[in-house]
VMD Tcl script that draws the C-alpha trace (Angstrom):
set ca {
  {-8.61 3.18 20.42}
  {-10.19 2.42 17.22}
  {-8.16 1.67 14.16}
  {-8.93 0.93 10.58}
  {-5.86 -0.04 8.23}
  {-6.53 0.69 4.55}
  {-4.29 -1.05 2.74}
  {-3.50 -4.74 3.33}
  {-2.45 -7.67 1.17}
  {-3.59 -10.43 3.87}
  {-4.01 -12.61 0.66}
  {-0.35 -12.55 -0.05}
  {1.05 -16.14 0.45}
  {3.22 -15.14 3.23}
  {0.00 -15.35 5.25}
  {-0.95 -19.28 4.24}
  {0.64 -20.70 7.67}
  {-1.23 -18.21 9.87}
  {-3.60 -16.04 8.50}
  {-6.80 -16.57 10.59}
  {-4.32 -15.79 13.41}
  {-3.33 -12.71 11.72}
  {-6.47 -11.68 11.86}
  {-7.69 -12.14 15.01}
  {-4.62 -10.44 16.14}
  {-5.97 -7.42 14.24}
  {-8.97 -7.76 16.13}
  {-7.98 -8.00 19.59}
  {-5.83 -4.79 18.37}
  {-9.16 -2.67 17.90}
  {-8.68 -2.78 14.38}
  {-12.43 -2.43 12.52}
  {-11.88 -2.16 9.28}
  {-9.10 -3.72 7.03}
  {-9.44 -2.41 3.40}
  {-7.46 -5.61 1.41}
  {-6.03 -4.45 -1.91}
  {-5.75 -6.40 -5.27}
  {-3.05 -6.32 -7.27}
  {-3.76 -8.58 -10.13}
  {-6.84 -10.02 -11.36}
  {-6.48 -13.63 -8.86}
  {-5.21 -11.48 -6.10}
  {-8.45 -9.00 -6.60}
  {-10.66 -12.32 -6.39}
  {-9.43 -13.64 -2.87}
  {-9.20 -9.99 -1.57}
  {-13.04 -10.15 -2.86}
  {-13.07 -14.06 -0.75}
  {-11.63 -12.54 2.25}
  {-14.28 -9.75 2.66}
  {-17.22 -12.09 1.97}
  {-15.71 -14.29 4.73}
  {-14.79 -11.54 7.26}
  {-17.41 -8.69 7.93}
  {-14.79 -6.43 8.96}
  {-12.89 -6.99 5.86}
  {-13.59 -5.38 2.95}
  {-11.76 -5.09 -0.83}
  {-10.46 -3.16 -3.57}
  {-10.10 -4.63 -7.25}
  {-7.50 -3.58 -9.53}
  {-4.20 -4.43 -11.72}
  {-0.99 -2.98 -10.01}
  {1.81 -1.39 -12.66}
  {3.99 -4.00 -11.65}
  {1.16 -6.48 -13.20}
  {0.06 -4.44 -16.25}
  {2.11 -6.38 -18.59}
  {0.67 -9.53 -18.12}
  {-3.22 -8.59 -18.16}
  {-5.80 -10.72 -19.81}
  {-7.83 -9.12 -22.92}
  {-11.01 -9.06 -20.67}
  {-9.60 -7.68 -17.44}
  {-11.40 -4.63 -17.59}
  {-14.98 -6.75 -17.81}
  {-13.33 -9.17 -15.06}
  {-12.98 -6.19 -12.82}
  {-16.29 -4.61 -13.52}
  {-17.98 -7.80 -12.66}
  {-16.05 -8.00 -9.19}
  {-17.02 -4.13 -8.45}
  {-20.45 -5.32 -8.63}
  {-19.78 -7.47 -5.30}
  {-21.17 -4.48 -2.54}
  {-17.61 -5.75 -0.59}
  {-15.92 -4.12 -3.27}
  {-15.16 0.04 -2.15}
  {-12.52 1.08 -4.90}
  {-10.47 0.17 -8.14}
  {-6.59 -0.80 -7.16}
  {-4.13 -0.98 -6.52}
  {-3.41 1.03 -9.95}
  {-0.95 3.48 -10.47}
  {2.60 4.03 -12.46}
  {5.83 2.71 -10.69}
  {9.00 3.80 -12.54}
  {11.78 2.89 -10.06}
  {11.07 -1.14 -10.48}
  {9.73 -0.60 -14.27}
  {8.50 -4.37 -14.19}
  {5.80 -3.33 -16.76}
  {6.85 -1.37 -20.06}
  {5.98 2.29 -19.26}
  {3.97 3.07 -22.16}
  {1.88 -0.48 -20.96}
  {1.95 0.91 -17.66}
  {-0.07 3.95 -18.47}
  {-2.31 2.30 -20.57}
  {-3.51 -0.01 -18.03}
  {-3.76 2.89 -15.46}
  {-6.09 5.33 -17.85}
  {-7.86 2.42 -18.62}
  {-8.83 1.66 -14.61}
  {-9.46 5.27 -14.03}
  {-11.54 5.32 -16.54}
  {-13.68 2.11 -15.51}
  {-13.40 4.16 -11.42}
  {-15.27 6.67 -13.46}
  {-17.93 5.05 -15.07}
  {-18.65 3.02 -11.67}
  {-18.32 5.96 -9.81}
  {-15.70 4.28 -7.81}
  {-12.43 6.04 -5.72}
  {-8.99 4.80 -6.64}
  {-6.13 3.28 -4.87}
  {-3.09 4.71 -6.60}
  {0.63 3.62 -6.32}
  {3.26 5.83 -7.74}
  {6.82 5.47 -7.72}
  {9.25 8.00 -9.37}
  {6.47 8.80 -11.92}
  {5.06 11.71 -10.51}
  {5.02 13.81 -13.82}
  {3.39 11.33 -15.77}
  {0.89 10.85 -13.33}
  {-0.67 14.68 -13.09}
  {0.19 14.81 -16.58}
  {-2.59 12.15 -16.71}
  {-4.83 13.30 -14.51}
  {-4.67 16.51 -16.35}
  {-5.13 15.47 -20.02}
  {-7.90 12.61 -19.11}
  {-10.33 15.12 -17.24}
  {-11.40 12.42 -15.45}
  {-12.92 14.31 -12.57}
  {-14.78 13.62 -10.33}
  {-12.73 10.76 -9.64}
  {-11.43 10.94 -6.08}
  {-8.83 8.28 -4.22}
  {-5.79 8.11 -1.90}
  {-2.40 8.09 -2.85}
  {-1.48 5.10 -1.04}
  {1.72 4.82 0.94}
  {2.97 8.45 0.21}
  {6.55 9.26 -0.45}
  {6.83 12.35 -2.51}
  {7.83 16.00 -1.58}
  {5.23 18.22 -0.30}
  {4.90 20.14 -3.57}
  {3.24 16.24 -5.23}
  {1.27 16.01 -1.96}
  {-0.31 19.49 -2.48}
  {-1.00 19.02 -6.15}
  {-2.81 15.46 -4.89}
  {-4.76 17.24 -1.96}
  {-5.73 20.06 -4.67}
  {-7.27 17.44 -7.09}
  {-9.38 15.84 -4.29}
  {-7.01 12.94 -3.02}
  {-6.42 11.77 0.34}
  {-3.06 10.85 1.40}
  {-2.15 7.74 3.18}
  {0.71 7.13 5.13}
  {2.86 3.97 6.31}
  {5.45 1.92 8.12}
  {8.33 4.18 6.38}
  {7.11 7.15 8.20}
  {8.38 5.69 11.49}
  {11.67 4.82 10.42}
  {14.51 6.87 11.72}
  {16.05 8.59 7.98}
  {11.70 9.65 7.29}
  {12.34 13.31 8.56}
  {11.53 14.87 5.47}
  {8.24 12.47 4.64}
  {7.33 13.30 8.77}
  {7.36 17.01 7.57}
  {5.16 16.02 4.65}
  {2.60 14.60 6.92}
  {2.69 17.76 9.51}
  {1.37 19.63 6.74}
  {-1.29 17.11 5.15}
  {-5.18 18.70 6.37}
  {-6.00 16.23 8.95}
  {-9.64 15.43 7.03}
  {-7.45 14.07 4.18}
  {-5.48 11.62 6.35}
  {-5.51 8.05 6.00}
  {-3.08 5.10 7.88}
  {-1.94 1.66 6.23}
  {0.21 -1.10 6.92}
  {0.56 -2.38 3.17}
  {0.89 -5.63 5.01}
  {3.16 -7.95 4.53}
  {5.38 -4.97 3.26}
  {6.99 -1.87 4.85}
  {6.72 -3.14 8.70}
  {6.91 0.20 11.12}
  {9.35 0.76 13.74}
  {9.75 -1.55 16.58}
  {8.94 -4.13 14.04}
  {10.93 -3.40 10.99}
  {12.86 -6.19 9.71}
  {9.30 -8.80 10.46}
  {6.63 -9.49 8.26}
  {4.16 -6.23 8.82}
  {0.46 -6.77 10.13}
  {-2.79 -4.81 10.42}
  {-2.10 -4.89 14.10}
  {0.98 -3.03 13.84}
  {-1.14 0.17 12.27}
  {-1.59 1.58 15.31}
  {2.68 2.61 15.30}
  {1.48 4.69 12.48}
  {-1.20 6.11 13.85}
  {0.84 7.06 16.81}
  {4.06 8.56 15.00}
  {1.39 10.81 12.73}
  {-0.20 11.94 15.69}
  {3.37 12.85 17.33}
  {4.06 14.83 14.22}
  {0.81 16.63 14.62}
  {1.15 17.83 18.17}
  {-2.38 15.94 19.04}
  {-3.72 12.80 20.73}
  {-3.66 10.01 18.80}
  {-7.35 8.95 19.48}
  {-8.00 12.48 17.83}
  {-5.87 10.93 14.72}
  {-7.42 7.42 14.61}
  {-10.93 8.83 14.75}
  {-10.58 11.36 11.75}
  {-8.91 8.70 9.74}
  {-11.72 6.55 10.30}
  {-14.33 9.57 9.25}
  {-12.41 10.13 6.18}
  {-12.20 6.61 5.35}
  {-16.13 6.69 5.34}
  {-16.39 9.49 3.65}
  {-13.98 8.44 0.91}
  {-15.67 4.94 0.33}
  {-18.91 5.62 0.84}
  {-19.45 3.22 4.26}
  {-20.49 3.27 7.76}
  {-17.66 0.96 9.74}
  {-19.10 -1.50 12.00}
  {-21.76 1.20 13.10}
  {-18.55 3.33 13.67}
  {-20.47 6.79 12.68}
  {-22.96 8.22 15.13}
}
mol new
graphics top color blue
foreach p $ca { graphics top sphere $p radius 0.5 }
foreach p [lrange $ca 0 end-1] q [lrange $ca 1 end] { graphics top cylinder $p $q radius 0.2 }
display resetview
């Protein structure tokens, strides 16, 4: 069974003591690709460094809504320069987070829209973080007329109604560890309705560790538990789900993963 972790933060300081061992465990557990995601300028640069060091790791660069208040004046130019690296697949993680509100909402929206337009300019997909801000997100996507931008709704936690609108806009839907949690029946019901050809899986490590490792630091090797849960709710063999997920990632990010495709 081949697996992909479409959203990881292996540059996080929580991996400083054993990063190489974590990456080795991922490979031993049949992880054939990891997309490492930036959340600010520094982490985006570190993400590229990881992708350049390990052939099965790819990168995305962007500014998270939590960090929107701290962007340097030339952040868009810096991101554009990073996107010239062929290991950078997407602009992300970008979006809106009204749950923590660590950046003012008007600043979050401005930085989000600027990065959406950068992705459009560069013909890159986007990786979207969205929490408690679905109304403003949908309003931005409708008003800005940013087609043909596509991307993925990372670690989706919303309703089927929101998922359906995102699918209609061309987005993929990605699920992480929370889909394995005991109290996640509503999320599993949403996952069961997402078409197989628009589905991705992720860890968001070191966060959101799936059952049976919940409470411990997350890592790419654990993405198989997300895959097993999604296969169960869809009533299909796990190999069928993981093959579809890899094909979806190749299509969305315009890559061939370790010559996986025939």
